[in-house]
SEKOLVEX-624501 format. One record per residue (C-alpha): residue in one letter; x, y, z. Coordinates in steps of 0.25 Angstrom, whole numbers, plus 2048, in hexadecimal, padded with zeros to 3 digits. Layout:
N
SITE;code;east;north;up
SITE;A;X;Y;Z
...
//
This chain:
228
SITE;code;east;north;up
SITE;M;800;801;801
SITE;L;80C;80A;802
SITE;A;80D;809;7F2
SITE;L;7FF;80E;7F1
SITE;T;801;819;7FB
SITE;Y;80C;81F;7F5
SITE;T;805;81D;7E5
SITE;I;7FC;829;7EA
SITE;I;807;834;7E9
SITE;P;80A;831;7DB
SITE;A;7FC;830;7D9
SITE;L;7F9;83E;7DF
SITE;A;804;843;7D8
SITE;V;7FC;841;7CB
SITE;V;7F1;849;7D0
SITE;L;7FB;853;7D5
SITE;G;802;854;7C7
SITE;A;7F3;857;7C2
SITE;I;7EF;862;7CB
SITE;V;7FD;869;7C7
SITE;S;7FA;867;7BA
SITE;I;7EB;86E;7BA
SITE;L;7F1;87A;7C4
SITE;R;7FD;87D;7BD
SITE;K;804;874;7B3
SITE;P;813;872;7B4
SITE;G;81D;878;7AB
SITE;P;824;86F;7A1
SITE;S;831;871;7A6
SITE;F;82D;86E;7B5
SITE;T;825;862;7B0
SITE;S;831;85D;7A8
SITE;A;83B;85F;7B5
SITE;M;830;857;7BE
SITE;Q;830;84C;7B2
SITE;H;83F;849;7B3
SITE;L;83D;84C;7C2
SITE;A;833;83F;7C2
SITE;A;83A;837;7B9
SITE;G;849;837;7C1
SITE;V;840;834;7CD
SITE;V;83A;828;7C7
SITE;F;846;823;7C0
SITE;A;84D;823;7CE
SITE;A;842;81D;7D4
SITE;A;842;812;7C9
SITE;A;852;810;7CA
SITE;T;854;811;7D9
SITE;E;847;808;7DE
SITE;I;841;800;7D3
SITE;L;84C;7FB;7CB
SITE;P;854;7F7;7D7
SITE;Q;849;7EE;7DC
SITE;V;848;7E8;7CE
SITE;K;857;7E4;7CE
SITE;H;856;7DF;7DC
SITE;E;84D;7D4;7D7
SITE;G;856;7CF;7CC
SITE;S;84B;7CA;7C4
SITE;P;84F;7CC;7B3
SITE;T;843;7C6;7B0
SITE;A;83B;7CE;7B8
SITE;T;841;7D9;7B6
SITE;L;840;7D9;7A7
SITE;L;831;7D5;7A7
SITE;G;82C;7E0;7B0
SITE;G;835;7EA;7A9
SITE;A;830;7E5;79B
SITE;A;821;7E6;79F
SITE;G;825;7F4;7A6
SITE;V;82B;7F9;798
SITE;A;81F;7F3;78F
SITE;V;815;7FA;79A
SITE;M;81C;808;798
SITE;L;81E;806;789
SITE;T;810;802;787
SITE;L;80A;80E;78F
SITE;K;813;817;787
SITE;S;80E;811;77B
SITE;F;800;813;780
SITE;E;803;822;783
SITE;S;808;825;774
SITE;R;7FE;81E;76E
SITE;F;7F1;825;774
SITE;K;7EF;834;775
SITE;G;7E4;83C;77D
SITE;P;7DF;83D;78B
SITE;A;7DA;82F;78D
SITE;A;7E9;829;788
SITE;L;7EF;833;791
SITE;L;7E7;82E;79D
SITE;G;7E9;81F;799
SITE;A;7F9;822;799
SITE;I;7FA;829;7A4
SITE;G;7F1;820;7AD
SITE;I;7F9;813;7A8
SITE;D;806;81D;7AD
SITE;I;800;820;7BA
SITE;L;7FD;811;7BD
SITE;I;80A;80C;7B9
SITE;D;810;816;7C2
SITE;G;809;811;7CD
SITE;L;80C;803;7C9
SITE;V;81A;806;7CA
SITE;L;81A;80C;7D8
SITE;G;814;801;7DD
SITE;L;81E;7F8;7D7
SITE;A;828;802;7DE
SITE;F;821;7FF;7EB
SITE;V;822;7F1;7E9
SITE;A;833;7F3;7E8
SITE;G;833;7FA;7F5
SITE;A;82D;806;7FD
SITE;K;839;810;7F8
SITE;A;838;80E;7EB
SITE;G;828;810;7EA
SITE;V;82A;81C;7F3
SITE;L;835;821;7E8
SITE;L;82D;81E;7DD
SITE;T;820;825;7E3
SITE;V;829;832;7E3
SITE;A;82E;82F;7D4
SITE;L;81E;82D;7CF
SITE;T;81A;839;7D5
SITE;L;821;840;7CD
SITE;E;81E;83A;7C0
SITE;V;810;839;7C2
SITE;L;80E;849;7C8
SITE;F;812;84C;7BA
SITE;L;80A;842;7B3
SITE;G;7FF;848;7BA
SITE;V;802;855;7B3
SITE;T;803;850;7A6
SITE;L;7F7;848;7A9
SITE;T;7EE;855;7AC
SITE;T;7F4;85D;7A2
SITE;E;7EF;853;796
SITE;L;7E1;851;79C
SITE;G;7E1;860;79E
SITE;E;7E0;862;790
SITE;T;7D5;85A;78C
SITE;I;7CD;85A;79A
SITE;R;7C9;868;79D
SITE;S;7C4;863;7AC
SITE;R;7CF;864;7B6
SITE;V;7C7;85B;7C0
SITE;L;7C5;851;7B5
SITE;V;7D4;850;7B2
SITE;M;7D7;84F;7C1
SITE;L;7CE;844;7C3
SITE;I;7D5;83D;7B8
SITE;V;7E2;83E;7BE
SITE;I;7DE;83A;7CC
SITE;G;7D9;82C;7C5
SITE;L;7E5;82A;7BE
SITE;A;7EF;82E;7CA
SITE;L;7E6;822;7D1
SITE;L;7ED;817;7C7
SITE;M;7FA;81A;7CF
SITE;P;7F5;814;7DC
SITE;V;7EE;808;7D2
SITE;G;7FB;805;7CB
SITE;T;801;803;7DA
SITE;L;7F7;7FA;7DD
SITE;I;7FA;7F2;7D2
SITE;A;809;7F1;7D6
SITE;L;807;7EE;7E4
SITE;P;804;7DF;7E1
SITE;V;811;7DC;7DC
SITE;A;818;7DF;7EA
SITE;T;812;7D0;7ED
SITE;L;819;7CA;7E1
SITE;S;826;7C3;7E0
SITE;P;833;7CC;7E0
SITE;V;836;7C8;7D1
SITE;V;829;7CC;7CD
SITE;I;82A;7DA;7D5
SITE;A;837;7DC;7CD
SITE;G;830;7DA;7C0
SITE;F;825;7E3;7C4
SITE;L;830;7ED;7C9
SITE;S;836;7ED;7BC
SITE;F;82A;7F1;7B6
SITE;G;828;7FD;7BE
SITE;L;837;800;7BC
SITE;M;834;801;7AC
SITE;A;828;809;7AF
SITE;L;82F;814;7B7
SITE;L;83B;814;7AC
SITE;Y;831;816;7A2
SITE;L;82A;821;7AA
SITE;V;837;828;7AB
SITE;T;83C;827;79D
SITE;E;82F;826;794
SITE;E;826;830;79D
SITE;L;82B;839;7A6
SITE;L;83A;83D;79E
SITE;V;832;83D;790
SITE;E;828;847;795
SITE;A;832;84F;79C
SITE;H;83B;850;790
SITE;G;82F;855;788
SITE;K;82F;862;790
SITE;P;839;86D;792
SITE;D;847;867;795
SITE;S;853;86C;79E
SITE;P;85F;867;7A5
SITE;L;858;86A;7B0
SITE;I;84C;864;7AD
SITE;S;853;857;7A9
SITE;A;85A;858;7B7
SITE;F;84E;855;7BE
SITE;F;84E;847;7BA
SITE;F;85B;846;7C2
SITE;V;855;84D;7CD
SITE;G;84A;843;7CE
SITE;F;854;836;7CE
SITE;L;85E;83C;7D7
SITE;A;852;841;7E2
SITE;L;84C;833;7E1
SITE;L;85A;82D;7E4
SITE;A;85C;836;7F0
SITE;I;84F;832;7F5
SITE;E;851;824;7F4
SITE;E;85F;825;7FD
SITE;L;859;82D;805
SITE;A;84D;823;808
SITE;G;857;817;80A
//
């Protein structure tokens, strides 16, 4: 139940991002900097918490099967996003994205409480700007702010749903858990390379903005060291 409790934080971040977007949309430079920061934090969480757990089990078969499944799912999602346009496609793609984020967060707690907490920090930053993007896009076709907020809240609830799906994994054998963690690792790497950084590089860029990636990475490393 600890995982479900922490999942509330990124779910609320989606709603907060929507509120921020309605009140005052962040500028492109600020958004790009924060996306670089989020990418660094997510990458650090994947490298320091999820990857060591996968390696610790030492099961090449589980690692390859779980990783291959993760790659296949994320590339299928990318294909879906590029093939369909319009509000319905946007809602479907973001809904799946949030559901998978919740699943990965649940898997992180299977790896350990510290891994789950650190990934909560990482995903909170990511979905905060997902909420901003979603609200901005919906605002172009839906005039009712109340309706937009209700849609965002509904999608945010998919985060704990994804976590609930992951919780039974904790009862499985260590080798199977390693396969699921490998799946989550691939999903996180996709999030960094194909979503956060791609979107960030589509906005104004500079050495200072790019530096936020390394700020996020080093900040999470420092937090991990302080946490022991």
